[in-house]
N, CA and C atoms as an extended XYZ file, in Angstrom:
543
Properties=species:S:1:pos:R:3:atomname:S:1:resname:S:1:resid:I:1 pbc="F F F"
N         0.890       -1.383       -0.180 N   MET     1
C         0.355       -0.412       -0.044 CA  MET     1
C         1.257        1.789        0.082 C   MET     1
N         0.366        2.062       -0.648 N   ALA     2
C         1.434        3.438       -0.992 CA  ALA     2
C         1.410        4.532       -0.438 C   ALA     2
N         2.500        4.679        0.955 N   LEU     3
C         1.944        5.602        1.990 CA  LEU     3
C         2.531        7.574        1.678 C   LEU     3
N         2.557        7.383        0.350 N   TRP     4
C         2.534        8.729       -0.117 CA  TRP     4
C         1.380        9.575        0.145 C   TRP     4
N         0.313        9.560       -0.104 N   PRO     5
C        -0.689       10.183        0.448 CA  PRO     5
C        -1.097       10.558        1.977 C   PRO     5
N        -0.385       10.279        1.993 N   TYR     6
C        -0.680       10.244        4.128 CA  TYR     6
C         0.444       11.356        4.123 C   TYR     6
N         1.871       10.731        3.855 N   ARG     7
C         3.001       11.352        4.153 CA  ARG     7
C         2.574       12.598        3.768 C   ARG     7
N         2.112       12.965        2.188 N   PHE     8
C         1.372       14.298        1.080 CA  PHE     8
C         1.123       15.105        2.490 C   PHE     8
N        -0.276       14.620        3.397 N   GLU     9
C        -1.388       14.797        4.320 CA  GLU     9
C        -0.934       15.598        5.322 C   GLU     9
N         0.354       14.831        5.363 N   ALA    10
C         0.523       14.753        7.185 CA  ALA    10
C         1.475       16.290        7.103 C   ALA    10
N         2.342       16.387        5.685 N   ALA    11
C         2.871       17.581        5.155 CA  ALA    11
C         2.768       18.533        5.148 C   ALA    11
N         1.541       18.805        4.114 N   THR    12
C         0.152       19.708        4.263 CA  THR    12
C        -0.050       20.276        5.694 C   THR    12
N        -0.679       19.589        6.441 N   ALA    13
C        -0.933       19.876        7.682 CA  ALA    13
C        -0.373       20.202        8.543 C   ALA    13
N         1.051       19.777        8.456 N   ARG    14
C         2.742       21.118        9.080 CA  ARG    14
C         2.564       22.330        8.249 C   ARG    14
N         1.823       22.547        7.188 N   LEU    15
C         2.396       23.907        6.415 CA  LEU    15
C         1.126       25.283        6.652 C   LEU    15
N         0.146       24.188        6.398 N   ARG    16
C        -1.584       25.269        7.231 CA  ARG    16
C        -0.989       25.197        8.862 C   ARG    16
N        -0.001       24.776        9.501 N   ALA    17
C         0.147       24.966       11.311 CA  ALA    17
C         0.699       26.561       11.109 C   ALA    17
N         1.483       26.271       10.131 N   VAL    18
C         2.569       27.081        9.234 CA  VAL    18
C         1.740       28.691        9.685 C   VAL    18
N         0.433       28.418        8.347 N   ALA    19
C        -0.204       29.141        7.990 CA  ALA    19
C        -1.455       29.778        9.492 C   ALA    19
N        -1.297       29.148       10.655 N   TRP    20
C        -2.156       29.733       11.568 CA  TRP    20
C        -0.726       30.368       12.105 C   TRP    20
N        -0.016       30.073       12.304 N   ARG    21
C         1.747       31.291       13.268 CA  ARG    21
C         1.074       32.319       12.643 C   ARG    21
N         1.291       32.674       11.120 N   LEU    22
C         1.451       34.164       10.624 CA  LEU    22
C        -0.335       35.006       11.616 C   LEU    22
N        -0.522       33.943       11.429 N   ARG    23
C        -2.346       34.606       11.601 CA  ARG    23
C        -2.186       34.646       13.000 C   ARG    23
N        -1.313       35.001       13.788 N   GLY    24
C        -1.224       34.785       15.193 CA  GLY    24
C        -1.632       33.785       15.888 C   GLY    24
N        -1.513       32.116       15.835 N   LEU    25
C        -1.549       31.444       16.904 CA  LEU    25
C        -0.518       30.871       16.974 C   LEU    25
N         0.014       30.572       18.331 N   ALA    26
C         0.895       29.708       19.353 CA  ALA    26
C         1.052       28.460       18.845 C   ALA    26
N         1.532       28.399       17.762 N   ALA    27
C         1.596       26.655       17.523 CA  ALA    27
C         3.329       26.241       17.281 C   ALA    27
N         3.285       24.888       18.422 N   GLY    28
C         4.099       24.875       18.480 CA  GLY    28
C         5.549       23.769       17.344 C   GLY    28
N         6.325       23.363       17.473 N   ALA    29
C         7.110       22.517       16.467 CA  ALA    29
C         6.141       21.229       16.411 C   ALA    29
N         6.795       21.271       15.251 N   GLY    30
C         5.755       20.545       15.363 CA  GLY    30
C         4.026       19.564       15.519 C   GLY    30
N         3.598       20.960       14.776 N   ALA    31
C         2.148       21.365       15.577 CA  ALA    31
C         1.438       20.455       14.344 C   ALA    31
N         0.468       20.637       13.767 N   ALA    32
C        -0.343       20.194       12.565 CA  ALA    32
C        -1.963       20.301       12.856 C   ALA    32
N        -2.333       21.066       11.505 N   VAL    33
C        -2.954       21.654       10.875 CA  VAL    33
C        -4.169       20.658       10.303 C   VAL    33
N        -5.013       19.718       10.041 N   HIS    34
C        -5.352       18.742        8.650 CA  HIS    34
C        -6.747       20.360        8.437 C   HIS    34
N        -6.999       19.761        6.747 N   GLY    35
C        -7.659       20.258        6.095 CA  GLY    35
C        -9.322       20.025        6.921 C   GLY    35
N       -10.189       21.772        6.934 N   GLY    36
C       -10.974       22.251        6.819 CA  GLY    36
C       -11.469       22.713        8.375 C   GLY    36
N       -10.560       22.386        9.096 N   VAL    37
C       -10.668       22.884       10.380 CA  VAL    37
C       -10.622       24.557       10.076 C   VAL    37
N       -11.984       24.963       11.395 N   ARG    38
C       -12.087       26.642       11.229 CA  ARG    38
C       -11.633       27.081       13.375 C   ARG    38
N       -10.468       27.799       12.599 N   LEU    39
C       -10.562       28.740       14.008 CA  LEU    39
C       -10.938       30.192       13.873 C   LEU    39
N       -11.596       30.426       15.406 N   ARG    40
C       -12.372       31.996       15.321 CA  ARG    40
C       -11.226       32.176       16.766 C   ARG    40
N       -10.105       33.408       16.941 N   PHE    41
C        -9.537       33.672       17.970 CA  PHE    41
C        -8.990       34.873       18.844 C   PHE    41
N        -8.706       34.915       19.747 N   GLY    42
C        -7.931       36.346       19.691 CA  GLY    42
C        -6.521       35.738       20.613 C   GLY    42
N        -6.025       36.690       21.644 N   ALA    43
C        -4.724       36.826       22.186 CA  ALA    43
C        -4.434       35.541       22.763 C   ALA    43
N        -3.283       35.168       22.953 N   ALA    44
C        -2.870       33.913       23.986 CA  ALA    44
C        -3.704       32.718       23.888 C   ALA    44
N        -3.634       32.572       22.476 N   CYS    45
C        -4.791       31.304       22.426 CA  CYS    45
C        -3.554       30.221       21.109 C   CYS    45
N        -2.774       28.503       21.499 N   ALA    46
C        -1.615       28.096       21.532 CA  ALA    46
C        -1.924       26.867       21.106 C   ALA    46
N        -1.325       26.300       20.950 N   LEU    47
C        -1.455       24.361       20.041 CA  LEU    47
C         0.006       24.027       20.082 C   LEU    47
N         0.353       23.616       20.826 N   GLY    48
C         1.381       22.789       21.480 CA  GLY    48
C         1.956       21.876       20.507 C   GLY    48
N         3.953       21.781       20.615 N   GLU    49
C         4.625       20.722       19.966 CA  GLU    49
C         3.818       19.506       19.463 C   GLU    49
N         3.611       19.712       18.483 N   ARG    50
C         3.725       18.155       17.683 CA  ARG    50
C         2.315       18.098       18.049 C   ARG    50
N         1.033       18.864       18.746 N   SER    51
C         0.012       18.618       18.823 CA  SER    51
C        -1.188       18.219       16.948 C   SER    51
N        -2.435       17.423       17.154 N   VAL    52
C        -2.564       18.381       15.596 CA  VAL    52
C        -4.217       17.869       15.460 C   VAL    52
N        -4.716       18.813       15.190 N   LEU    53
C        -5.674       19.509       14.796 CA  LEU    53
C        -6.265       18.223       13.263 C   LEU    53
N        -7.456       17.814       13.871 N   TYR    54
C        -7.626       16.711       12.218 CA  TYR    54
C        -8.375       17.328       11.841 C   TYR    54
N        -9.489       17.223       10.657 N   ARG    55
C       -10.421       17.575        9.734 CA  ARG    55
C       -11.574       18.112       10.749 C   ARG    55
N       -11.741       18.918        9.791 N   ASP    56
C       -13.507       19.769       10.841 CA  ASP    56
C       -13.049       20.165       12.446 C   ASP    56
N       -11.766       19.812       12.630 N   VAL    57
C       -12.599       20.870       14.330 CA  VAL    57
C       -13.046       22.269       13.852 C   VAL    57
N       -13.561       22.707       14.664 N   GLN    58
C       -13.602       23.772       14.960 CA  GLN    58
C       -13.817       24.725       16.174 C   GLN    58
N       -12.841       25.508       16.398 N   ILE    59
C       -12.624       26.057       17.818 CA  ILE    59
C       -13.077       27.532       17.634 C   ILE    59
N       -13.868       28.135       18.380 N   LEU    60
C       -14.503       29.739       18.726 CA  LEU    60
C       -14.165       30.297       19.864 C   LEU    60
N       -13.200       30.556       19.796 N   ALA    61
C       -12.702       31.832       20.831 CA  ALA    61
C       -12.703       33.601       20.538 C   ALA    61
N       -13.852       34.084       21.405 N   THR    62
C       -14.096       35.508       21.004 CA  THR    62
C       -14.371       36.403       21.994 C   THR    62
N       -13.554       37.626       21.357 N   GLY    63
C       -13.452       38.295       22.882 CA  GLY    63
C       -11.861       38.771       23.303 C   GLY    63
N       -12.234       38.285       24.845 N   GLN    64
C       -11.194       38.489       25.702 CA  GLN    64
C       -10.645       36.116       25.876 C   GLN    64
N       -11.659       35.143       24.762 N   GLY    65
C       -11.955       33.691       24.967 CA  GLY    65
C        -9.990       33.404       24.415 C   GLY    65
N        -9.698       32.847       25.295 N   ARG    66
C        -8.571       32.234       24.858 CA  ARG    66
C        -8.673       30.453       25.567 C   ARG    66
N        -7.398       30.102       24.555 N   PHE    67
C        -7.380       28.391       24.544 CA  PHE    67
C        -5.936       27.655       24.281 C   PHE    67
N        -5.607       27.068       25.066 N   ARG    68
C        -4.595       26.506       24.735 CA  ARG    68
C        -3.984       24.832       24.715 C   ARG    68
N        -3.928       24.291       23.508 N   ILE    69
C        -4.203       22.647       24.155 CA  ILE    69
C        -2.602       22.357       24.236 C   ILE    69
N        -2.870       21.292       24.825 N   GLY    70
C        -1.001       20.577       25.105 CA  GLY    70
C         0.193       20.124       24.160 C   GLY    70
N         0.659       19.540       24.507 N   ARG    71
C         2.035       19.535       23.084 CA  ARG    71
C         1.535       17.442       23.171 C   ARG    71
N         1.764       17.712       22.211 N   ASP    72
C         1.652       15.806       21.853 CA  ASP    72
C         0.009       15.301       22.254 C   ASP    72
N        -1.442       16.756       22.658 N   SER    73
C        -2.079       16.023       21.398 CA  SER    73
C        -3.252       16.528       21.096 C   SER    73
N        -4.092       15.461       20.725 N   HIS    74
C        -4.967       15.636       19.407 CA  HIS    74
C        -6.514       15.724       18.983 C   HIS    74
N        -7.244       16.188       18.698 N   LEU    75
C        -8.374       17.020       18.879 CA  LEU    75
C        -8.907       15.725       17.294 C   LEU    75
N        -9.654       14.441       17.290 N   ALA    76
C       -10.190       13.761       16.407 CA  ALA    76
C       -11.389       14.563       15.241 C   ALA    76
N       -11.565       13.894       13.959 N   PRO    77
C       -12.249       15.222       13.126 CA  PRO    77
C       -13.577       14.935       14.038 C   PRO    77
N       -14.338       16.510       13.604 N   GLY    78
C       -15.730       16.742       13.674 CA  GLY    78
C       -15.288       17.204       15.614 C   GLY    78
N       -14.641       17.848       16.205 N   ALA    79
C       -14.821       18.251       16.855 CA  ALA    79
C       -15.071       20.084       16.965 C   ALA    79
N       -15.935       20.684       18.558 N   TYR    80
C       -16.848       21.302       18.391 CA  TYR    80
C       -16.539       22.202       19.455 C   TYR    80
N       -15.581       23.316       19.767 N   LEU    81
C       -15.382       23.713       20.623 CA  LEU    81
C       -15.796       25.269       20.872 C   LEU    81
N       -16.573       25.186       21.768 N   LEU    82
C       -16.875       27.341       21.561 CA  LEU    82
C       -16.614       27.547       23.110 C   LEU    82
N       -15.378       27.539       22.979 N   VAL    83
C       -14.760       28.527       23.504 CA  VAL    83
C       -15.741       30.714       24.233 C   VAL    83
N       -16.097       31.075       23.335 N   GLY    84
C       -16.488       32.468       23.231 CA  GLY    84
C       -15.651       33.666       24.050 C   GLY    84
N       -16.368       34.468       24.862 N   GLY    85
C       -15.553       34.894       26.007 CA  GLY    85
C       -14.547       33.748       27.141 C   GLY    85
N       -14.500       32.861       27.513 N   GLN    86
C       -13.861       32.521       28.627 CA  GLN    86
C       -12.740       31.761       28.496 C   GLN    86
N       -11.891       30.873       29.066 N   THR    87
C       -10.860       30.294       28.694 CA  THR    87
C       -11.057       28.879       29.104 C   THR    87
N        -9.965       28.067       27.755 N   LEU    88
C       -10.666       26.663       27.371 CA  LEU    88
C        -8.762       26.325       27.647 C   LEU    88
N        -8.333       25.221       28.694 N   ASP    89
C        -6.993       24.757       29.177 CA  ASP    89
C        -6.819       23.036       28.678 C   ASP    89
N        -6.316       22.808       27.707 N   ILE    90
C        -6.365       21.193       27.553 CA  ILE    90
C        -4.968       21.133       27.598 C   ILE    90
N        -4.740       19.815       28.210 N   GLY    91
C        -2.653       19.932       28.623 CA  GLY    91
C        -2.155       18.592       27.792 C   GLY    91
N        -1.203       18.132       28.200 N   ASP    92
C        -0.570       17.376       27.101 CA  ASP    92
C        -0.669       15.740       27.236 C   ASP    92
N        -0.621       15.456       26.379 N   ASP    93
C        -0.698       13.685       25.886 CA  ASP    93
C        -2.396       13.951       26.636 C   ASP    93
N        -3.052       14.503       25.151 N   VAL    94
C        -4.645       14.052       25.296 CA  VAL    94
C        -5.113       13.695       23.965 C   VAL    94
N        -5.792       12.862       24.013 N   ALA    95
C        -6.741       11.946       22.678 CA  ALA    95
C        -7.814       12.593       23.132 C   ALA    95
N        -8.213       12.620       21.996 N   ILE    96
C        -9.806       13.742       22.241 CA  ILE    96
C       -10.814       12.615       20.528 C   ILE    96
N       -12.017       12.080       21.376 N   GLY    97
C       -12.325       11.524       20.039 CA  GLY    97
C       -12.782       12.298       18.733 C   GLY    97
N       -13.679       11.764       17.804 N   PRO    98
C       -14.227       12.671       16.894 CA  PRO    98
C       -15.571       13.145       17.795 C   PRO    98
N       -16.137       13.784       17.304 N   GLY    99
C       -17.711       14.313       17.868 CA  GLY    99
C       -17.143       14.801       19.368 C   GLY    99
N       -16.451       15.302       19.513 N   LEU   100
C       -16.690       15.812       20.780 CA  LEU   100
C       -17.360       17.456       20.458 C   LEU   100
N       -18.376       17.537       21.783 N   MET   101
C       -18.923       18.639       22.150 CA  MET   101
C       -18.531       19.585       22.802 C   MET   101
N       -17.464       21.159       23.138 N   LEU   102
C       -17.131       21.042       24.264 CA  LEU   102
C       -17.505       23.026       24.328 C   LEU   102
N       -18.156       22.594       25.590 N   PHE   103
C       -19.089       24.274       25.874 CA  PHE   103
C       -17.667       25.148       27.158 C   PHE   103
N       -17.725       26.323       26.599 N   CYS   104
C       -17.686       27.686       27.825 CA  CYS   104
C       -18.783       28.127       27.851 C   CYS   104
N       -19.182       27.654       26.833 N   GLU   105
C       -20.706       29.015       27.467 CA  GLU   105
C       -22.170       28.227       26.563 C   GLU   105
N       -23.268       28.020       27.816 N   SER   106
C       -24.524       27.187       26.647 CA  SER   106
C       -25.356       27.443       27.703 C   SER   106
N       -25.946       27.646       26.087 N   ASN   107
C       -28.085       28.140       27.655 CA  ASN   107
C       -27.658       27.537       28.899 C   ASN   107
N       -28.849       28.246       29.599 N   ASP   108
C       -28.738       27.925       30.667 CA  ASP   108
C       -30.781       27.768       31.111 C   ASP   108
N       -31.417       27.142       32.071 N   ALA   109
C       -32.502       26.938       31.971 CA  ALA   109
C       -32.754       27.276       33.658 C   ALA   109
N       -32.902       28.450       34.344 N   GLU   110
C       -33.281       28.843       35.505 CA  GLU   110
C       -34.807       29.774       35.126 C   GLU   110
N       -35.735       29.191       35.983 N   PRO   111
C       -37.103       29.229       35.847 CA  PRO   111
C       -37.851       30.646       35.289 C   PRO   111
N       -37.045       31.635       35.861 N   ASP   112
C       -37.644       33.363       35.652 CA  ASP   112
C       -36.588       33.589       34.062 C   ASP   112
N       -37.623       33.470       33.111 N   GLY   113
C       -37.169       34.403       31.328 CA  GLY   113
C       -37.239       33.477       30.944 C   GLY   113
N       -36.699       34.557       29.693 N   LEU   114
C       -36.518       33.597       28.464 CA  LEU   114
C       -35.198       32.234       28.508 C   LEU   114
N       -35.364       31.361       28.298 N   PHE   115
C       -34.380       30.506       28.099 CA  PHE   115
C       -33.345       30.754       26.895 C   PHE   115
N       -34.310       31.493       25.969 N   ARG   116
C       -32.804       32.294       25.122 CA  ARG   116
C       -31.859       33.052       24.868 C   ARG   116
N       -32.419       33.511       25.973 N   THR   117
C       -31.585       34.902       26.774 CA  THR   117
C       -30.659       34.430       28.490 C   THR   117
N       -30.828       32.787       28.495 N   GLN   118
C       -29.702       32.792       29.864 CA  GLN   118
C       -29.053       31.924       28.679 C   GLN   118
N       -27.726       32.559       29.864 N   TYR   119
C       -26.546       31.499       30.190 CA  TYR   119
C       -25.258       31.215       30.507 C   TYR   119
N       -24.686       29.936       31.060 N   ARG   120
C       -23.602       29.987       31.901 CA  ARG   120
C       -22.986       29.426       30.737 C   ARG   120
N       -21.880       30.550       31.429 N   ARG   121
C       -20.408       30.670       31.476 CA  ARG   121
C       -19.209       30.417       32.153 C   ARG   121
N       -18.459       30.170       32.084 N   ALA   122
C       -17.288       29.563       32.109 CA  ALA   122
C       -16.106       28.732       31.771 C   ALA   122
N       -14.626       28.926       33.181 N   PRO   123
C       -13.560       27.926       31.594 CA  PRO   123
C       -13.891       26.583       32.207 C   PRO   123
N       -13.147       25.797       30.990 N   VAL   124
C       -12.596       24.111       31.137 CA  VAL   124
C       -11.819       24.039       31.224 C   VAL   124
N       -11.307       22.953       32.026 N   SER   125
C        -9.808       22.531       31.957 CA  SER   125
C        -9.577       21.270       31.774 C   SER   125
N        -8.869       20.874       31.282 N   ILE   126
C        -9.017       19.686       31.164 CA  ILE   126
C        -6.898       19.045       31.226 C   ILE   126
N        -6.933       17.947       31.972 N   GLY   127
C        -5.863       18.078       32.775 CA  GLY   127
C        -4.814       16.513       31.301 C   GLY   127
N        -3.491       16.335       31.911 N   SER   128
C        -2.712       15.776       31.065 CA  SER   128
C        -2.683       14.233       31.289 C   SER   128
N        -2.707       13.358       30.050 N   ASN   129
C        -2.514       11.982       29.934 CA  ASN   129
C        -4.255       12.094       29.882 C   ASN   129
N        -5.102       12.513       29.416 N   VAL   130
C        -6.110       11.994       29.768 CA  VAL   130
C        -7.101       11.515       28.415 C   VAL   130
N        -7.595       10.484       28.214 N   PHE   131
C        -7.993       10.303       27.403 CA  PHE   131
C       -10.263       10.094       27.029 C   PHE   131
N       -10.606       10.788       26.029 N   ILE   132
C       -11.887       11.060       25.712 CA  ILE   132
C       -12.465       10.710       24.275 C   ILE   132
N       -13.957        9.861       24.392 N   GLY   133
C       -14.044        8.276       23.674 CA  GLY   133
C       -14.824       10.036       22.784 C   GLY   133
N       -15.505        9.531       21.621 N   ALA   134
C       -16.585        9.548       20.512 CA  ALA   134
C       -17.807       10.371       20.962 C   ALA   134
N       -17.698       11.485       20.492 N   ARG   135
C       -19.469       12.170       21.194 CA  ARG   135
C       -19.569       12.408       22.439 C   ARG   135
N       -18.505       12.864       23.001 N   VAL   136
C       -18.459       13.153       24.497 CA  VAL   136
C       -19.041       14.669       24.479 C   VAL   136
N       -19.811       15.206       24.943 N   THR   137
C       -19.933       16.090       25.790 CA  THR   137
C       -19.844       16.791       26.613 C   THR   137
N       -18.653       18.275       26.351 N   VAL   138
C       -18.602       18.497       27.911 CA  VAL   138
C       -18.569       20.022       28.392 C   VAL   138
N       -19.464       20.055       29.383 N   LEU   139
C       -20.575       21.063       29.691 CA  LEU   139
C       -19.797       22.380       30.091 C   LEU   139
N       -19.686       23.824       30.645 N   PRO   140
C       -19.574       24.777       31.455 CA  PRO   140
C       -19.221       24.707       32.406 C   PRO   140
N       -17.130       25.054       33.214 N   GLY   141
C       -17.296       24.356       34.112 CA  GLY   141
C       -16.590       23.241       34.800 C   GLY   141
N       -16.847       22.669       33.598 N   ALA   142
C       -15.982       21.509       33.904 CA  ALA   142
C       -14.337       21.229       33.711 C   ALA   142
N       -14.434       20.570       34.890 N   VAL   143
C       -12.754       20.516       35.526 CA  VAL   143
C       -12.366       18.607       35.438 C   VAL   143
N       -11.420       18.821       34.585 N   ILE   144
C       -11.020       17.339       34.127 CA  ILE   144
C        -9.866       16.988       34.272 C   ILE   144
N        -9.534       16.136       35.608 N   GLU   145
C        -7.868       16.126       35.851 CA  GLU   145
C        -7.472       15.266       35.698 C   GLU   145
N        -6.094       15.090       35.491 N   ASP   146
C        -4.833       14.451       34.976 CA  ASP   146
C        -5.344       12.898       35.056 C   ASP   146
N        -4.818       11.987       34.358 N   HIS   147
C        -4.848       10.167       34.500 CA  HIS   147
C        -7.016        9.686       34.177 C   HIS   147
N        -6.874       10.402       33.299 N   VAL   148
C        -8.396        9.941       33.428 CA  VAL   148
C        -9.165        9.884       32.287 C   VAL   148
N        -9.990        8.366       32.187 N   VAL   149
C       -10.715        8.390       30.787 CA  VAL   149
C       -11.910        8.546       31.244 C   VAL   149
N       -12.938        8.716       29.320 N   ILE   150
C       -14.253        8.887       29.423 CA  ILE   150
C       -14.485        8.743       28.373 C   ILE   150
N       -15.582        7.538       28.764 N   ALA   151
C       -16.153        6.671       27.164 CA  ALA   151
C       -16.951        7.669       26.580 C   ALA   151
N       -17.143        7.160       25.463 N   ALA   152
C       -17.928        7.519       24.106 CA  ALA   152
C       -19.387        7.830       24.672 C   ALA   152
N       -19.935        9.018       24.468 N   HIS   153
C       -21.650        9.644       24.712 CA  HIS   153
C       -21.579        9.714       25.754 C   HIS   153
N       -20.737       10.328       26.693 N   ALA   154
C       -20.633       11.116       28.556 CA  ALA   154
C       -21.000       12.037       28.446 C   ALA   154
N       -21.962       13.356       29.302 N   VAL   155
C       -21.925       14.201       29.207 CA  VAL   155
C       -20.421       14.702       30.745 C   VAL   155
N       -20.254       15.772       30.318 N   VAL   156
C       -19.032       15.639       31.965 CA  VAL   156
C       -19.891       17.469       32.540 C   VAL   156
N       -20.087       17.258       33.618 N   ILE   157
C       -20.332       18.157       34.164 CA  ILE   157
C       -19.460       18.613       35.117 C   ILE   157
N       -18.756       19.137       35.918 N   GLY   158
C       -18.085       19.400       37.565 CA  GLY   158
C       -17.174       18.648       37.107 C   GLY   158
N       -16.558       18.331       38.294 N   ARG   159
C       -14.745       17.759       38.414 CA  ARG   159
C       -15.338       16.681       38.376 C   ARG   159
N       -14.367       15.989       37.697 N   LEU   160
C       -13.529       14.197       37.078 CA  LEU   160
C       -12.197       14.050       37.817 C   LEU   160
N       -12.405       13.233       39.137 N   ALA   161
C       -11.290       12.944       39.849 CA  ALA   161
C       -10.302       11.875       38.812 C   ALA   161
N        -9.014       11.978       39.373 N   SER   162
C        -7.577       11.412       38.055 CA  SER   162
C        -8.287       10.134       39.054 C   SER   162
N        -7.436        9.385       37.638 N   GLY   163
C        -6.929        8.120       38.169 CA  GLY   163
C        -8.872        7.285       37.971 C   GLY   163
N        -9.782        7.675       37.150 N   TRP   164
C       -10.686        6.967       37.223 CA  TRP   164
C       -11.689        6.306       35.152 C   TRP   164
N       -12.204        5.839       35.032 N   VAL   165
C       -13.026        5.919       34.362 CA  VAL   165
C       -14.355        6.212       34.111 C   VAL   165
N       -14.725        6.805       33.281 N   TYR   166
C       -16.093        8.075       33.364 CA  TYR   166
C       -16.915        7.561       32.846 C   TYR   166
N       -18.274        7.092       33.319 N   GLY   167
C       -19.264        6.859       31.860 CA  GLY   167
C       -20.996        7.701       32.120 C   GLY   167
N       -21.274        7.622       31.042 N   GLY   168
C       -22.787        8.394       31.188 CA  GLY   168
C       -22.850        9.314       31.142 C   GLY   168
N       -24.568        9.728       31.504 N   CYS   169
C       -24.638       10.962       31.294 CA  CYS   169
C       -25.896       11.100       33.092 C   CYS   169
N       -25.297       12.073       33.526 N   PRO   170
C       -23.982       12.000       33.974 CA  PRO   170
C       -22.573       11.527       33.484 C   PRO   170
N       -21.758       12.035       33.042 N   ALA   171
C       -20.661       10.792       34.168 CA  ALA   171
C       -20.230       10.691       35.594 C   ALA   171
N       -20.190        9.352       35.676 N   ARG   172
C       -20.241        8.586       36.797 CA  ARG   172
C       -18.802        8.459       36.848 C   ARG   172
N       -17.701        7.710       37.818 N   PRO   173
C       -16.852        6.856       37.864 CA  PRO   173
C       -17.450        4.986       37.712 C   PRO   173
N       -16.664        4.527       36.774 N   LEU   174
C       -16.732        3.589       36.525 CA  LEU   174
C       -16.250        2.426       37.073 C   LEU   174
N       -14.942        2.158       37.141 N   ARG   175
C       -14.486        1.785       37.694 CA  ARG   175
C       -12.306        2.999       37.847 C   ARG   175
N       -12.107        2.144       38.677 N   ALA   176
C       -10.725        2.624       39.065 CA  ALA   176
C        -9.351        2.450       37.846 C   ALA   176
N        -8.574        3.728       37.815 N   LEU   177
C        -7.705        2.624       37.118 CA  LEU   177
C        -6.581        2.497       37.433 C   LEU   177
N        -5.698        1.953       37.043 N   ALA   178
C        -4.171        1.146       37.429 CA  ALA   178
C        -3.322        2.983       37.237 C   ALA   178
N        -2.390        2.898       38.453 N   ALA   179
C        -1.479        3.796       38.854 CA  ALA   179
C        -0.207        3.725       38.005 C   ALA   179
N        -0.712        5.242       37.055 N   PRO   180
C         0.243        5.597       36.363 CA  PRO   180
C         1.602        5.183       36.042 C   PRO   180
N         2.477        4.274       35.284 N   SER   181
C         4.124        3.551       36.113 CA  SER   181
C         5.166        4.569       35.690 C   SER   181
């Protein structure tokens, strides 16, 4: 099987990262941005060394909003990250599956007033050595500590403590992970 198409795509993804760097994104050495990625960002946004944004990832940080994706991390195709005016911090060695929906800003449902005018806004933090499965939803204010696995289709609210596999809606501990070596 010919590997040249894959090598060509990897090379063009690294060139796209350079183009985003020229637009103001702090992209580390070896970072890659594949085709179809849409980024909207202001100052203080960064993509770590050797990190990858695969096809059709969208990251929208507006106003004072900022994001940081650590080194050796990747976002699989179709991830949607609405940072808005908040802060998103993703640690090192994080693997995010396809179809992630992450919100630092979202509609809220308080009993008084119109639902379409109510918002919940809070930063989101994802630690290092985290695996997030396909189609996971992360809501405003979530804190995912280091060394965590989140099963596909889970909904993350609040704090997920280190050393656990989580799943469900809302995400809850399913089993403990072995201590990292």
